[in-house]
C-alpha positions as CSV (number, residue, x, y, z in Angstrom):
1,M,0.2,-0.2,-0.1
2,R,2.8,2.3,0.5
3,L,4.5,2.0,-2.6
4,F,1.2,2.9,-4.5
5,R,0.9,6.0,-2.1
6,L,4.5,6.8,-3.1
7,F,3.6,6.5,-7.0
8,R,-0.1,8.5,-6.2
9,L,2.4,11.1,-4.3
10,L,4.6,11.2,-7.9
11,D,1.5,11.4,-10.0
12,E,0.0,14.5,-7.6
13,F,3.5,16.1,-8.6
14,R,3.5,15.5,-12.1
15,L,0.1,16.7,-12.3
16,R,0.4,20.2,-10.9
17,H,3.1,23.4,-12.3
18,T,3.3,25.2,-9.2
19,P,4.6,24.7,-5.7
20,V,1.8,22.7,-3.5
21,T,2.0,23.2,0.0
22,A,2.7,19.8,2.5
23,Q,-1.0,20.9,4.0
24,E,-2.5,20.4,0.7
25,L,-0.7,17.0,-0.4
26,S,-1.6,15.6,3.1
27,E,-5.2,16.4,2.2
28,D,-5.6,14.9,-1.1
29,L,-3.9,11.7,-0.1
30,G,-5.5,11.1,3.0
31,V,-2.4,11.0,5.3
32,S,-1.0,13.0,8.3
33,L,1.8,15.4,7.8
34,R,4.1,13.5,9.7
35,T,3.7,10.6,6.9
36,L,3.7,13.0,3.8
37,Y,7.3,14.7,5.3
38,R,8.5,11.1,5.3
39,D,7.2,9.9,2.0
40,I,8.7,12.9,0.5
41,A,12.1,12.5,2.2
42,D,12.4,8.7,0.6
43,L,11.6,9.9,-2.6
44,Q,14.4,12.6,-2.9
45,A,16.3,10.0,-1.6
46,M,15.4,7.8,-4.2
47,G,16.5,10.6,-6.6
48,A,13.0,12.5,-7.5
49,P,13.9,16.0,-7.7
50,I,11.7,17.5,-5.2
51,R,12.2,21.2,-4.2
52,G,10.9,22.2,-1.3
53,E,10.9,25.9,0.3
54,G,9.4,27.1,3.5
55,G,6.0,29.5,2.7
56,V,6.1,28.4,-1.0
57,G,5.3,25.0,-1.0
58,Y,7.0,22.0,-2.9
59,V,7.5,21.3,-6.4
60,M,9.3,18.6,-8.6
61,E,11.6,19.8,-11.4
62,P,10.7,18.7,-15.2
63,G,11.8,15.4,-16.7
64,Y,11.7,12.8,-14.0
65,F,9.7,10.8,-16.0
66,L,9.4,8.6,-19.3
67,P,9.7,10.5,-22.6
68,S,6.7,11.8,-24.0
69,L,4.3,9.4,-25.5
70,R,3.6,9.0,-28.9
71,F,0.1,8.7,-30.1
72,D,-1.2,9.1,-33.7
73,A,-4.3,11.2,-34.2
74,D,-6.8,8.2,-34.3
75,E,-5.7,6.7,-31.3
76,L,-5.7,10.6,-29.3
77,E,-9.6,10.6,-30.4
78,A,-10.3,6.9,-29.6
79,I,-8.8,8.0,-26.2
80,A,-10.7,11.0,-25.7
81,L,-13.8,9.4,-26.6
82,G,-13.5,6.6,-24.0
83,V,-12.6,9.3,-21.3
84,R,-15.7,11.2,-22.1
85,L,-17.9,8.1,-22.7
86,V,-17.0,7.1,-19.0
87,V,-17.1,10.5,-17.6
88,S,-21.1,10.6,-19.0
89,R,-22.1,7.3,-18.2
90,G,-19.8,6.2,-15.2
91,D,-20.7,6.9,-11.6
92,P,-19.1,10.5,-10.2
93,K,-15.7,8.6,-8.6
94,L,-15.0,6.7,-11.8
95,A,-16.0,10.2,-13.7
96,E,-13.0,11.7,-11.3
97,A,-10.8,9.2,-12.3
98,A,-11.5,9.4,-16.1
99,V,-10.7,13.3,-15.8
100,R,-7.6,12.3,-13.7
101,A,-6.4,10.0,-16.0
102,S,-7.0,12.5,-19.0
103,A,-5.0,14.9,-16.9
104,K,-1.9,12.4,-16.9
105,I,-2.1,11.4,-20.2
106,A,-2.0,15.2,-21.6
107,S,0.7,15.7,-19.2
108,T,3.0,13.0,-20.7
109,V,2.6,14.1,-24.8
110,N,3.8,17.1,-26.6
111,E,2.6,20.1,-27.0
112,G,0.7,19.6,-30.6
113,A,-0.8,16.2,-29.3
114,R,-2.1,17.8,-26.1
115,R,-3.6,21.0,-27.5
116,A,-5.5,17.7,-30.1
117,F,-6.0,15.6,-27.1
118,L,-7.8,18.5,-25.1
119,V,-10.0,19.9,-27.5
120,S,-10.7,16.9,-29.5
121,P,-13.7,16.9,-32.1
122,V,-15.4,13.7,-30.7
123,E,-17.7,14.1,-28.0
124,S,-19.9,11.9,-26.1
125,G,-23.9,12.8,-25.8
126,P,-25.9,12.9,-22.6
127,S,-26.8,9.9,-20.6
128,A,-28.7,9.1,-17.6
129,L,-26.5,6.1,-17.1
130,G,-24.7,9.0,-15.0
131,R,-27.0,8.7,-12.4
132,T,-27.3,4.7,-12.2
133,P,-27.5,3.5,-8.5
134,H,-25.4,1.4,-6.8
135,L,-22.6,1.1,-9.4
136,E,-19.7,2.6,-7.1
137,T,-20.8,-0.2,-4.5
138,L,-20.6,-2.6,-7.3
139,R,-17.3,-1.7,-8.7
140,D,-16.0,-1.8,-5.4
141,S,-17.4,-5.1,-4.5
142,V,-16.3,-6.6,-7.6
143,R,-12.7,-5.6,-7.1
144,Q,-12.8,-6.5,-3.5
145,R,-14.4,-9.8,-4.4
146,K,-17.4,-9.1,-1.5
147,V,-19.8,-11.7,-2.0
148,L,-23.2,-9.9,-1.7
149,E,-27.3,-10.4,-0.6
150,I,-28.6,-8.7,-3.8
151,A,-32.3,-7.9,-4.3
152,Y,-33.5,-7.3,-7.7
153,E,-36.7,-7.3,-9.3
154,A,-36.8,-8.4,-12.8
155,L,-38.7,-6.8,-15.7
156,T,-41.5,-9.2,-15.3
157,G,-41.9,-7.7,-11.7
158,K,-40.7,-10.9,-10.0
159,A,-39.0,-10.0,-6.8
160,S,-36.1,-12.2,-5.6
161,V,-33.3,-12.3,-3.4
162,R,-29.8,-13.6,-4.2
163,R,-26.3,-14.4,-2.5
164,A,-24.1,-13.3,-5.6
165,R,-20.3,-13.0,-6.6
166,P,-20.3,-10.0,-8.1
167,L,-18.3,-11.0,-11.3
168,G,-17.9,-7.6,-13.9
169,L,-20.1,-5.1,-15.4
170,T,-21.1,-3.9,-19.2
171,V,-22.4,-0.5,-19.9
172,F,-24.7,-0.7,-22.7
173,D,-26.7,2.3,-24.5
174,T,-29.1,2.4,-21.7
175,V,-28.5,0.2,-18.9
176,W,-25.6,-1.6,-16.9
177,L,-25.6,-4.9,-16.6
178,L,-24.0,-6.7,-13.7
179,T,-22.6,-10.3,-14.5
180,I,-22.8,-12.2,-11.2
181,W,-21.9,-16.0,-10.0
182,C,-25.0,-17.2,-8.4
183,E,-24.5,-19.4,-5.5
184,R,-28.3,-20.6,-5.6
185,A,-28.3,-21.6,-9.1
186,S,-24.3,-22.5,-9.6
187,D,-24.5,-20.4,-12.4
188,F,-23.9,-16.7,-14.2
189,R,-26.7,-14.7,-14.2
190,H,-27.0,-10.9,-15.6
191,L,-28.7,-8.6,-13.4
192,R,-30.0,-5.2,-14.5
193,V,-28.3,-2.7,-12.3
194,D,-30.8,-0.3,-12.4
195,R,-33.3,-3.3,-11.5
196,I,-31.0,-4.0,-8.0
197,R,-33.2,-2.7,-5.1
198,S,-30.9,-3.0,-2.3
199,I,-27.5,-4.4,-1.4
200,K,-26.0,-5.9,1.4
201,E,-22.9,-6.7,2.3
202,T,-22.6,-10.6,3.5
203,G,-18.9,-10.2,5.3
204,A,-17.6,-12.8,3.2
205,C,-15.1,-12.6,0.1
206,F,-14.8,-15.4,-3.0
207,R,-11.5,-16.8,-4.3
208,D,-11.1,-16.7,-8.4
209,E,-11.9,-19.9,-9.4
210,A,-11.8,-21.1,-12.9
211,G,-15.2,-21.7,-14.4
212,K,-16.6,-18.8,-12.4
213,R,-14.9,-15.9,-13.5
214,F,-16.2,-12.9,-15.9
215,S,-13.7,-14.1,-18.6
216,D,-15.4,-17.4,-18.5
217,C,-19.0,-16.2,-18.3
218,L,-18.0,-13.7,-22.0
219,T,-16.3,-17.0,-23.3
220,R,-18.7,-19.3,-22.7
221,E,-21.4,-16.7,-24.4
222,G,-19.7,-15.8,-27.4
223,N,-17.8,-12.6,-25.8
224,A,-20.4,-10.6,-24.1
225,T,-23.4,-11.8,-25.7
226,F,-26.5,-11.7,-23.4
227,P,-30.1,-13.1,-23.4
228,R,-33.0,-11.9,-24.9
229,G,-35.3,-9.8,-22.2
230,V,-32.1,-8.5,-20.1
231,I,-31.3,-5.4,-22.7
232,P,-34.3,-4.0,-24.0
233,N,-34.0,-3.2,-28.2
234,R,-30.8,-5.4,-28.1
235,P,-29.7,-5.2,-32.1
236,T,-28.0,-8.3,-31.9
237,K,-29.6,-12.1,-31.7
238,P,-28.9,-13.8,-28.2
239,R,-27.0,-17.5,-28.2
240,L,-29.5,-20.1,-27.7
241,D,-27.6,-21.4,-25.1
242,S,-27.2,-18.4,-23.1
243,P,-28.8,-18.5,-19.4
244,G,-31.9,-16.9,-19.4
245,P,-32.1,-13.8,-17.7
246,A,-32.2,-13.5,-14.0
């Protein structure tokens, strides 16, 4: 965890072009001033050109990172569109992460590419998906492999409670879909996130098991092919061997 914090501290310096106070850095990183001073001292000992001046703050001299990344015009537009889609369709925390990633990319390319990236001619339209409930909780649960108890109401109106392993999330034009391993059915199921009524953590975590992974589900269903009835106005025909709608 400390190693990740040191990398994040380096990122904070890389994204800033003016001095920043120790107080600001400690608040951004969520650590005490004592911890921050120790981390800065360690980075300086590792060779990071971080300078500090009383009453002004800290700043890192340019040139400590790798040379500028090289992207062609299509690559930059693809990245820009991806960032904007996440901002318009993700939860607030994911949207903020996309903006931070965008700033990091902009800081690693040359001036001409930076301008093309920041004023890209591709844009994402507005979407209600940014208001999808439970999305941040589910992303965290997928990452932490938390076993959940999910109260769900299907499109038919049928209510159920499932003890589930949340495996992955897929975004479509109109909905987010959660793929789970349902412990009751001993099989994969797909739940529309907007149809989830409540989520309760069980306190248990699950292991990564062959045959029960998100990738296993995608492979079995033909790489992200989902069953009819889960996704409205679905443009492609579902496989007949896909599991039924949850």
